[in-house]
C-alpha positions as CSV (number, residue, x, y, z in Angstrom):
1,X,-2.9,2.8,-13.4
2,X,0.0,0.6,-14.3
3,X,-0.4,-3.2,-14.5
4,X,1.8,-3.9,-11.4
5,X,-0.3,-1.5,-9.3
6,X,-3.5,-3.1,-10.5
7,X,-2.2,-6.6,-9.8
8,X,-1.1,-5.5,-6.3
9,X,-4.5,-3.9,-5.6
10,X,-6.2,-7.1,-6.7
11,X,-4.0,-9.2,-4.5
12,X,-4.7,-6.9,-1.5
13,X,-8.5,-7.3,-2.1
14,X,-8.2,-11.1,-2.3
15,X,-6.1,-11.1,0.9
16,X,-8.6,-8.8,2.8
17,X,-11.5,-11.0,1.8
18,X,-9.7,-14.1,2.9
19,X,-8.8,-12.6,6.2
20,X,-12.4,-11.5,6.8
21,X,-13.6,-15.0,6.1
22,X,-11.1,-16.2,8.6
23,X,-12.6,-14.0,11.3
24,X,-10.3,-11.0,11.3
25,X,-11.7,-7.4,11.0
26,X,-10.0,-5.3,8.4
27,X,-9.5,-1.9,10.0
28,X,-7.5,-0.1,7.3
29,X,-6.0,-0.7,3.9
30,X,-2.9,0.9,2.3
31,X,-2.0,3.0,5.4
32,X,0.6,5.5,4.3
33,X,3.1,6.7,6.9
34,X,6.5,8.4,6.7
35,X,8.8,5.6,5.6
36,X,6.3,3.4,3.8
37,X,2.9,1.8,3.7
38,X,1.2,-0.9,5.7
39,X,-0.9,-3.1,3.3
40,X,-3.6,-4.1,5.8
41,X,-4.2,-3.4,9.4
42,X,-6.6,-5.9,11.0
43,X,-7.9,-6.9,14.4
44,X,-8.1,-10.5,15.6
45,X,-9.8,-10.7,19.0
46,X,-7.5,-8.8,21.3
47,X,-4.6,-8.5,18.8
48,X,-3.7,-5.9,16.2
49,X,-2.4,-7.5,13.1
50,X,-0.2,-5.8,10.6
51,X,-0.3,-7.7,7.2
52,X,2.1,-7.6,4.4
53,X,0.6,-8.8,1.1
54,X,2.9,-10.3,-1.5
55,X,1.8,-11.2,-4.9
56,X,3.5,-13.2,-7.7
57,X,2.8,-15.0,-10.9
58,X,3.4,-18.8,-10.9
59,X,6.2,-18.4,-13.4
60,X,8.2,-16.0,-11.2
61,X,9.8,-18.8,-9.2
62,X,10.0,-18.1,-5.5
63,X,6.8,-18.0,-3.5
64,X,5.5,-14.6,-2.7
65,X,6.3,-14.8,1.1
66,X,10.0,-15.2,0.2
67,X,10.0,-11.5,-0.8
68,X,9.6,-10.4,2.8
69,X,13.2,-9.9,3.6
70,X,14.8,-9.0,7.0
71,X,15.0,-5.3,5.9
72,X,11.3,-5.4,4.8
73,X,10.3,-6.9,8.2
74,X,12.2,-4.2,10.0
75,X,10.5,-1.5,8.0
76,X,7.0,-3.0,8.6
77,X,7.8,-3.2,12.4
78,X,8.8,0.5,12.4
79,X,5.7,1.5,10.5
80,X,3.5,-0.5,12.9
81,X,5.2,1.3,15.8
82,X,4.4,4.7,14.2
83,X,0.8,3.6,13.5
84,X,0.2,2.5,17.1
85,X,1.7,5.7,18.4
86,X,-0.4,7.8,16.1
87,X,-3.6,5.9,17.1
88,X,-2.7,6.1,20.8
89,X,-2.5,2.3,21.1
90,X,-0.4,1.4,24.2
91,X,0.3,-1.9,25.7
92,X,-1.6,-3.8,23.0
93,X,-0.8,-7.1,21.6
94,X,0.2,-7.2,17.9
95,X,1.5,-9.6,15.4
96,X,2.9,-9.5,11.9
97,X,1.3,-11.7,9.2
98,X,2.1,-12.3,5.6
99,X,-0.5,-13.2,3.0
100,X,0.9,-14.6,-0.2
101,X,-1.2,-14.5,-3.3
102,X,-0.2,-16.3,-6.5
103,X,-2.2,-15.1,-9.5
104,X,-2.5,-17.4,-12.5
105,X,-2.9,-16.1,-16.0
106,X,-6.4,-17.6,-16.2
107,X,-7.6,-15.3,-13.4
108,X,-7.5,-17.9,-10.6
109,X,-5.5,-17.3,-7.4
110,X,-3.9,-19.3,-4.7
111,X,-3.8,-17.6,-1.3
112,X,-1.8,-18.5,1.8
113,X,-2.0,-16.8,5.2
114,X,1.0,-17.0,7.4
115,X,0.1,-15.8,10.9
116,X,2.9,-14.5,13.0
117,X,5.3,-14.7,10.0
118,X,7.8,-12.7,11.9
119,X,8.1,-10.8,15.2
120,X,9.6,-7.6,16.6
121,X,12.2,-9.5,18.7
122,X,15.6,-7.8,18.3
123,X,14.2,-4.7,16.6
């Protein structure tokens, strides 16, 4: 496993644990669909939550959430639509969250959850 992949998996594990502690139920991780992957699919009360996890090192400059561009948002929304169709989820509430994880060289991490980071309006 290459280092980037290992770092990404560690960040997703940190994000999933943080979301669990915040009361969300993690339904699936690394959901592969035609066109890409959804990092985390969660449930928060009556809402399905599609989570993009972004990881950076402190020396990389921009915060991790800055890497969720408009085109990335569009792809995540399309993947969520495919997921809901495949699971037979109709007329359900959903939202799109971002969890940014900054991993320091000493092994510590800083995590930030951004609920409703973007929406499907206009897509």
